[in-house]
C-alpha positions as CSV (number, residue, x, y, z in Angstrom):
1,M,-91.8,-155.4,-46.8
2,S,-91.1,-155.7,-50.6
3,A,-87.5,-155.5,-51.7
4,R,-86.4,-152.0,-52.6
5,S,-83.1,-153.1,-54.1
6,Y,-81.9,-156.1,-56.2
7,L,-78.2,-156.3,-56.6
8,F,-76.8,-158.2,-59.6
9,V,-73.6,-160.2,-59.2
10,P,-72.0,-162.0,-62.1
11,G,-72.4,-165.8,-61.9
12,N,-68.8,-166.4,-63.1
13,R,-67.3,-164.3,-60.2
14,P,-67.7,-166.5,-57.1
15,E,-65.3,-164.3,-55.2
16,R,-68.0,-161.6,-55.3
17,F,-70.9,-163.7,-54.1
18,E,-70.4,-163.2,-50.3
19,K,-69.5,-159.5,-50.8
20,A,-72.8,-159.0,-52.7
21,R,-74.7,-160.7,-49.9
22,A,-73.0,-158.5,-47.3
23,A,-73.5,-155.2,-49.3
24,G,-76.9,-154.4,-47.8
25,A,-79.2,-154.9,-50.8
26,D,-82.6,-156.3,-50.0
27,A,-82.1,-159.1,-52.5
28,V,-79.2,-160.5,-54.5
29,I,-79.5,-161.8,-58.1
30,L,-76.8,-164.3,-59.2
31,D,-76.6,-163.5,-62.9
32,L,-76.1,-166.1,-65.6
33,E,-77.2,-163.9,-68.5
34,D,-75.7,-160.5,-69.5
35,A,-72.8,-160.7,-67.1
36,V,-71.5,-164.0,-68.4
37,P,-69.7,-164.6,-71.8
38,P,-71.2,-167.4,-73.9
39,D,-68.2,-169.6,-73.5
40,Q,-68.5,-169.4,-69.7
41,K,-72.3,-170.1,-69.4
42,S,-72.1,-173.8,-68.3
43,A,-69.2,-173.2,-65.9
44,A,-71.0,-170.2,-64.4
45,R,-74.1,-172.3,-63.8
46,D,-72.0,-174.9,-62.0
47,T,-70.4,-172.1,-59.9
48,V,-73.8,-170.7,-58.9
49,L,-75.1,-174.2,-58.1
50,A,-72.1,-174.8,-55.8
51,H,-72.9,-171.5,-53.9
52,L,-76.6,-171.8,-53.5
53,D,-77.7,-172.2,-49.9
54,P,-81.2,-173.2,-48.8
55,V,-80.7,-171.2,-45.6
56,R,-80.0,-168.0,-47.6
57,P,-82.0,-168.3,-50.8
58,A,-81.0,-166.0,-53.7
59,F,-82.6,-165.0,-56.9
60,V,-81.0,-166.3,-60.1
61,R,-81.2,-164.6,-63.5
62,I,-81.2,-167.4,-66.1
63,N,-80.6,-167.1,-69.8
64,A,-83.5,-166.1,-72.0
65,A,-86.0,-168.6,-73.5
66,D,-84.5,-168.2,-77.0
67,T,-81.0,-169.1,-76.0
68,P,-79.4,-172.6,-76.0
69,W,-78.8,-172.4,-72.2
70,F,-82.4,-171.8,-71.2
71,A,-83.5,-175.5,-70.8
72,D,-80.3,-176.5,-68.9
73,D,-80.6,-173.5,-66.6
74,L,-84.2,-174.4,-65.7
75,A,-83.4,-178.1,-65.2
76,A,-80.5,-177.3,-62.8
77,L,-81.9,-174.3,-60.9
78,A,-85.7,-174.0,-60.9
79,D,-86.2,-176.7,-58.3
80,H,-83.1,-176.0,-56.2
81,P,-84.0,-175.2,-52.5
82,G,-81.4,-172.4,-52.5
83,V,-83.3,-170.5,-55.3
84,A,-85.8,-167.9,-54.0
85,G,-86.9,-167.0,-57.5
86,I,-86.1,-167.2,-61.1
87,V,-85.5,-163.9,-62.9
88,L,-86.6,-164.4,-66.5
89,P,-84.9,-162.0,-69.0
90,K,-86.5,-160.9,-72.3
91,A,-89.9,-162.1,-71.0
92,E,-92.6,-161.8,-73.6
93,T,-95.2,-164.7,-73.4
94,R,-97.2,-166.7,-70.9
95,E,-95.6,-169.8,-72.4
96,Q,-92.2,-168.7,-71.2
97,I,-93.6,-168.4,-67.6
98,D,-95.2,-171.8,-68.0
99,A,-91.8,-173.3,-69.0
100,V,-90.3,-172.0,-65.8
101,L,-93.2,-173.3,-63.7
102,A,-92.9,-176.7,-65.2
103,H,-89.5,-177.2,-63.5
104,A,-89.9,-175.0,-60.4
105,R,-90.9,-176.1,-57.0
106,P,-94.1,-174.5,-55.6
107,S,-92.4,-171.8,-53.5
108,V,-90.2,-170.4,-56.3
109,A,-91.2,-166.9,-57.4
110,V,-90.9,-165.7,-61.0
111,L,-89.7,-162.2,-61.8
112,P,-90.0,-161.5,-65.5
113,I,-87.9,-158.7,-67.0
114,L,-89.7,-156.5,-69.6
115,E,-87.0,-155.6,-72.1
116,T,-88.7,-155.6,-75.5
117,A,-91.6,-154.1,-77.3
118,H,-93.2,-157.6,-77.3
119,G,-92.7,-157.8,-73.6
120,L,-94.5,-154.5,-73.0
121,A,-97.3,-155.5,-75.3
122,G,-97.8,-158.6,-73.2
123,V,-97.3,-156.9,-69.8
124,T,-100.9,-157.7,-68.6
125,V,-100.5,-161.4,-69.5
126,L,-97.2,-161.6,-67.7
127,C,-98.4,-159.8,-64.6
128,E,-101.4,-162.2,-64.3
129,A,-99.4,-165.4,-64.8
130,P,-99.1,-167.8,-61.8
131,K,-96.2,-167.3,-59.4
132,V,-95.2,-163.9,-60.9
133,Q,-94.3,-162.0,-57.7
134,R,-93.5,-158.7,-59.5
135,V,-92.1,-157.5,-62.9
136,L,-88.8,-155.8,-63.5
137,F,-88.3,-153.1,-66.2
138,G,-85.1,-153.7,-68.2
139,T,-84.8,-150.1,-69.3
140,L,-81.4,-150.3,-71.0
141,D,-82.3,-153.2,-73.3
142,F,-85.8,-151.7,-73.9
143,Q,-84.3,-148.4,-75.1
144,I,-82.2,-150.3,-77.6
145,D,-85.1,-152.5,-78.8
146,M,-87.4,-149.4,-79.2
147,N,-84.7,-147.1,-80.6
148,I,-85.4,-144.7,-77.8
149,E,-82.8,-142.1,-76.6
150,G,-83.2,-141.3,-73.0
151,D,-84.4,-142.7,-69.7
152,G,-86.7,-139.9,-68.5
153,D,-89.8,-138.7,-70.1
154,E,-89.0,-140.9,-73.0
155,L,-90.0,-144.0,-70.9
156,L,-92.8,-142.3,-68.9
157,F,-95.6,-144.0,-70.9
158,F,-94.1,-147.4,-70.6
159,R,-93.3,-147.1,-66.9
160,S,-96.9,-146.1,-66.3
161,Q,-98.2,-149.1,-68.2
162,I,-96.2,-151.5,-66.1
163,V,-97.4,-149.9,-62.8
164,L,-101.0,-150.1,-64.0
165,A,-100.8,-153.7,-65.1
166,S,-99.1,-154.7,-61.8
167,R,-101.8,-153.0,-59.8
168,L,-104.6,-154.6,-61.8
169,A,-103.0,-158.1,-61.4
170,G,-102.7,-157.6,-57.6
171,I,-99.0,-158.3,-57.6
172,E,-96.2,-156.3,-55.9
173,T,-95.2,-153.0,-57.2
174,P,-92.7,-153.2,-60.2
175,V,-89.0,-152.7,-60.1
176,D,-87.3,-150.1,-62.2
177,G,-84.1,-150.6,-64.2
178,P,-80.6,-149.7,-63.0
179,S,-78.9,-146.4,-63.1
180,T,-75.7,-146.4,-65.3
181,V,-73.8,-144.0,-63.0
182,L,-71.9,-145.4,-60.0
183,D,-70.2,-142.5,-58.3
184,D,-73.0,-140.0,-58.2
185,P,-75.3,-140.9,-55.2
186,A,-77.5,-137.8,-55.8
187,A,-78.2,-138.8,-59.4
188,I,-78.9,-142.4,-58.4
189,E,-81.3,-141.3,-55.7
190,A,-83.0,-138.9,-58.1
191,D,-83.5,-141.8,-60.6
192,A,-85.0,-144.0,-57.9
193,R,-87.3,-141.2,-56.5
194,R,-88.6,-140.5,-60.0
195,A,-89.6,-144.2,-60.3
196,R,-91.1,-144.2,-56.8
197,R,-93.3,-141.2,-57.8
198,L,-94.5,-143.2,-60.8
199,G,-95.5,-146.1,-58.6
200,F,-92.5,-148.4,-58.7
201,G,-91.5,-150.1,-55.5
202,G,-87.8,-150.8,-56.1
203,K,-84.8,-150.6,-58.3
204,L,-82.2,-152.9,-59.9
205,C,-78.6,-152.2,-58.9
206,I,-75.5,-153.1,-60.8
207,H,-73.0,-152.1,-58.1
208,P,-73.0,-152.0,-54.3
209,K,-72.3,-148.2,-54.4
210,Q,-75.9,-147.7,-55.6
211,I,-77.7,-149.4,-52.8
212,D,-77.7,-146.7,-50.1
213,A,-79.0,-144.1,-52.6
214,V,-81.8,-146.4,-53.6
215,H,-82.8,-147.1,-50.1
216,R,-82.8,-143.4,-49.3
217,A,-85.2,-142.8,-52.2
218,Y,-87.6,-145.4,-50.9
219,A,-87.5,-144.2,-47.3
220,W,-90.0,-141.6,-45.9
221,S,-88.2,-138.4,-45.0
222,D,-88.3,-136.9,-41.5
223,D,-90.6,-134.1,-42.8
224,E,-93.0,-136.7,-44.2
225,K,-93.1,-138.7,-41.0
226,A,-93.7,-135.5,-39.0
227,W,-96.6,-134.5,-41.4
228,A,-98.1,-138.0,-41.0
229,A,-98.0,-137.7,-37.2
230,R,-99.7,-134.2,-37.3
231,V,-102.4,-135.6,-39.6
232,L,-103.2,-138.6,-37.4
233,Q,-103.1,-136.5,-34.2
234,A,-105.5,-133.9,-35.7
235,V,-107.9,-136.6,-36.9
236,Q,-107.9,-138.3,-33.5
237,A,-108.5,-135.0,-31.7
238,S,-111.3,-134.0,-34.1
239,G,-113.7,-136.6,-32.9
240,G,-115.0,-137.2,-36.5
241,S,-115.3,-133.5,-37.4
242,A,-113.7,-132.0,-40.5
243,V,-110.1,-131.0,-39.9
244,A,-107.3,-129.2,-41.7
245,V,-103.6,-129.7,-41.3
246,D,-101.0,-127.2,-42.6
247,G,-103.8,-125.3,-44.2
248,K,-105.2,-128.3,-46.2
249,M,-108.3,-130.3,-45.6
250,V,-107.8,-133.8,-44.5
251,D,-110.0,-136.4,-46.2
252,L,-109.8,-140.2,-46.4
253,P,-107.0,-140.5,-49.0
254,V,-104.9,-138.1,-46.9
255,I,-105.6,-140.2,-43.8
256,L,-104.7,-143.4,-45.6
257,K,-101.4,-141.9,-46.8
258,A,-100.6,-140.7,-43.3
259,Q,-101.3,-144.2,-41.9
260,R,-99.1,-145.7,-44.6
261,I,-96.2,-143.5,-43.6
262,A,-96.7,-143.9,-39.9
263,G,-96.9,-147.7,-40.2
264,S,-93.8,-148.0,-42.4
265,S,-90.4,-148.9,-41.1
266,G,-88.8,-147.0,-43.9
């Protein structure tokens, strides 16, 4: 099952590493970029290197390609057996992906973050690049870059583009940006459910408090599971004849959705 939640933990806060691993997120991202001040970048890289464990691989967000830390981050981390994947911020070009792959061992995944207008313009190229597992939408930085106010309908067009490009490239469903609220589980779940309706398969988290709400958003409800069971039972009993469930005709897309729900562990 694809990860539903990715929890960021600052690379300069080693006392939080194990807490982040134990918080229940599907994946942990050790962050060397936004969470770390410039004068602590090198020390944070060393701290992350000391923590990485091949038995428990983690994702690492390195610094962007246009920063002075990019090359050193790649040289130290991309081939490390404790790195499950490189999270590439401000991703815009195939050349940036190629730079990661030039240092990475074959099993390392690449997760580009789309955070700029140029990144969105190149979304198809990024999705089709080798080793790109899925793309992440850096909604907060993208709003700043585009001078957009709002995270709802204001980003609908761009979210849909990302979902379409991911599907055409045959990669995993994309991951939406984080909610900025920490103490409102209903709002966090609503944010995640909106992204799910649009075709996203997960959400970035900036605090452990957000994880449960995200997982609820990506789980099938009891009503949905019961509906799927009724559909599949009706289809089996029909012997191939046309059938209706809850007053609605059941055709192949309905059957496929019911099978997806019934076969999911969520």
